C-alpha positions in Angstrom: 0.1 0.2 0.3 3.0 2.5 0.7 4.2 1.7 -2.4 1.4 2.8 -4.8 1.3 6.2 -2.3 5.6 6.3 -3.5 4.5 5.9 -7.1 1.8 8.6 -7.0 4.2 10.9 -5.5 7.0 9.9 -7.5 5.0 10.4 -10.8 4.0 13.8 -9.4 7.8 14.7 -8.8 8.5 13.5 -12.8 5.8 15.3 -14.1 7.0 18.8 -11.9 11.0 17.7 -13.1 9.8 18.0 -16.7 7.8 21.1 -15.7 10.2 22.9 -14.7 13.7 21.6 -16.4 13.4 19.5 -19.3 10.2 20.8 -21.5 11.7 23.8 -22.5 15.3 22.5 -22.7 14.5 18.6 -24.5 12.2 17.3 -26.7 12.4 13.6 -25.2 11.3 15.5 -21.4 7.5 14.6 -22.3 8.1 11.5 -22.4 9.2 10.8 -19.1 6.1 11.2 -17.6 4.0 9.3 -20.7 6.9 6.3 -20.0 6.1 6.5 -16.2 3.0 5.8 -16.5 2.9 3.1 -19.2 4.9 1.2 -16.9 2.8 1.4 -14.2 -0.4 0.9 -16.3 1.1 -2.3 -17.5 1.9 -3.9 -13.8 -1.3 -2.7 -12.7 -3.6 -4.0 -15.5 -6.4 -1.6 -14.3 -9.6 -0.4 -16.5 -8.7 3.0 -16.8 -12.0 4.3 -17.2 -12.6 4.3 -21.1 -15.2 2.3 -21.0 -18.4 3.3 -23.4 -20.8 1.9 -20.5 -19.2 4.2 -17.7 -19.5 6.8 -19.8 -23.6 7.0 -20.4 -24.2 7.0 -17.0 -21.9 9.6 -16.3 -22.8 11.6 -18.5 -26.5 11.5 -17.6 -25.7 11.8 -13.6 -23.5 15.2 -14.7 -26.2 16.5 -17.5 -27.3 19.6 -15.4 -23.8 21.1 -15.1 -22.7 19.8 -18.5 -25.9 21.0 -20.5 -25.1 24.6 -18.3 -21.8 24.7 -18.7 -22.1 24.0 -22.6 -24.6 26.7 -22.7 -22.2 29.1 -20.6 -19.8 28.4 -23.2 -21.4 28.4 -26.7 -23.0 32.1 -25.4 -19.2 33.1 -24.8 -18.7 31.8 -28.3 -20.9 33.8 -30.0 -19.5 37.0 -28.1 -15.8 36.4 -29.0 -14.5 37.3 -32.3 -13.5 34.0 -33.7 -15.7 31.3 -32.6 -14.8 28.6 -35.1 -10.8 28.8 -34.1 -11.8 28.7 -30.1 -14.0 25.9 -31.0 -11.4 24.2 -32.6 -9.0 25.1 -29.5 -11.6 23.9 -27.4 -11.4 20.3 -29.2 -7.5 20.2 -28.9 -7.8 21.4 -25.4 -10.4 18.4 -24.3 -7.6 16.1 -25.4 -5.6 17.5 -23.4 -8.2 17.2 -20.6 -8.6 13.8 -21.5 -4.8 12.6 -21.0 -4.5 15.4 -17.5 -8.1 13.0 -16.2 -6.1 9.8 -17.3 -3.1 10.7 -15.1 -5.1 12.1 -12.8 -7.3 9.6 -11.9 -5.4 6.4 -12.9 -1.8 7.7 -11.7 -2.3 9.5 -8.8 -6.0 9.1 -7.4 -6.0 5.1 -7.9 -2.5 4.8 -6.4 -3.3 7.3 -3.3 -6.6 5.1 -2.7 -4.8 2.3 -2.7 -2.8 3.2 0.4 -5.8 5.8 2.2 -9.0 4.0 0.9 -11.5 5.5 -1.1 -11.9 8.6 1.3 -11.9 12.5 1.7 -7.9 12.4 2.0 -7.5 10.7 -0.4 -9.1 12.8 -2.9 -7.8 15.7 -1.3 -4.4 14.8 -1.6 -4.9 14.0 -5.3 -6.3 17.1 -5.5 -3.0 18.9 -4.0 -0.7 16.7 -6.1 -2.8 17.7 -8.9 -2.5 21.8 -8.3 1.5 21.1 -7.5 1.7 20.5 -11.5 0.2 23.9 -11.9 2.2 25.9 -9.9 2.7 29.1 -9.8 -0.7 29.9 -12.1 -2.4 31.7 -9.1 -5.7 30.8 -11.2 -4.5 27.4 -11.8 -3.5 26.3 -8.5 -6.6 26.8 -6.5 -8.9 25.7 -9.6 -6.8 22.6 -10.1 -6.5 22.0 -5.9 -10.7 22.0 -5.9 -11.1 20.5 -9.3 -8.6 17.8 -8.7 -10.4 16.9 -5.6 -13.9 16.9 -6.8 -12.9 15.3 -10.4 -11.5 12.4 -8.0 -14.9 11.9 -6.4 -17.1 11.9 -9.6 -14.3 9.3 -10.8 -15.3 7.1 -7.7 -18.5 7.1 -8.5 -18.9 7.1 -12.4 -15.3 6.3 -13.3 -15.8 7.8 -16.8 -12.4 9.6 -17.6 -14.0 11.1 -21.3 -17.0 12.9 -19.1 -14.8 14.5 -16.8 -12.7 15.3 -19.5 -15.7 17.2 -21.1 -16.7 18.9 -18.0 -13.5 20.0 -17.1 -13.0 21.6 -20.9 -16.2 23.4 -20.1 -15.2 24.9 -16.3 -12.0 25.7 -18.2 -13.3 27.7 -20.8 -15.3 29.8 -18.5 -11.9 30.3 -16.1 -10.2 31.2 -18.7 -12.7 34.0 -20.0 -13.7 34.9 -16.9 -10.3 35.3 -15.0 -8.0 38.1 -16.4 -4.7 37.1 -18.7 -2.5 39.2 -16.3 -3.3 36.5 -13.7 -4.3 33.3 -16.1 -1.1 34.0 -18.7 -3.4 31.2 -20.9 -2.9 28.9 -18.1 0.7 29.1 -18.7 2.5 26.6 -15.8 6.2 26.4 -14.6 8.7 28.8 -16.2 6.3 29.5 -19.2 4.2 31.0 -16.6 6.7 33.9 -16.5 7.8 33.9 -20.0 4.1 35.0 -21.3 3.6 38.0 -23.0 
C-alpha cells in the first residue's frame, strides 16, 4: 500500500521535473511522464476509465452541470471575434483534458486510494498533487486543487475519463474567460508562466 502512495508522489515528481527543467530544454522531456505512466498501467493492469458503459451513466448523472456549462460556453463563443478558431482550440484542449484526467485518476488518485482508501483524504491529497503541477499560476493552483479533489470523487462514483474531461473542458473555458489574462497567462505553468507576454 505504501508503494502505491510512493508511486503517486514519484509520478508527480517526474511531471514537475519535466515542467520545470526538461520541457523547454529537450524534446524528450515529455516522454518521461508518459513512459512512467505506461509502465505503471502495464504493471497494475487496471481498467483506465475509457469504457463506453461508464460514459452514458456519467453523462446522465452530470447532465445538468454539463448542460449549463455547455450553454455558457456557447454563449461565450458567440461574443468572441473568432468563434470557429476558439471551437477548434476547445477540441484540442478537450484532448489535453482527457490526458490530464487519465493521469490524475489512474496515476495519482488510484495509487493514493490504494494506500488511504476511497476517503476524502485520498481525494484531497490527489487534488494537492494535481495542483502542484500547476504552480505558480495563481488562477490554476486553487482551481486545480478544488477541481482535482472534486474530479476524483466524481471518478469514484462514475469512472468515466471522457465525461470528466468534457466537464473539465467546459469549466476551464469559463475560467479562462472569467479571469484576467494578467493573472491566468493563458493557463501557462512552470517557468512558462513568467515567459508569457
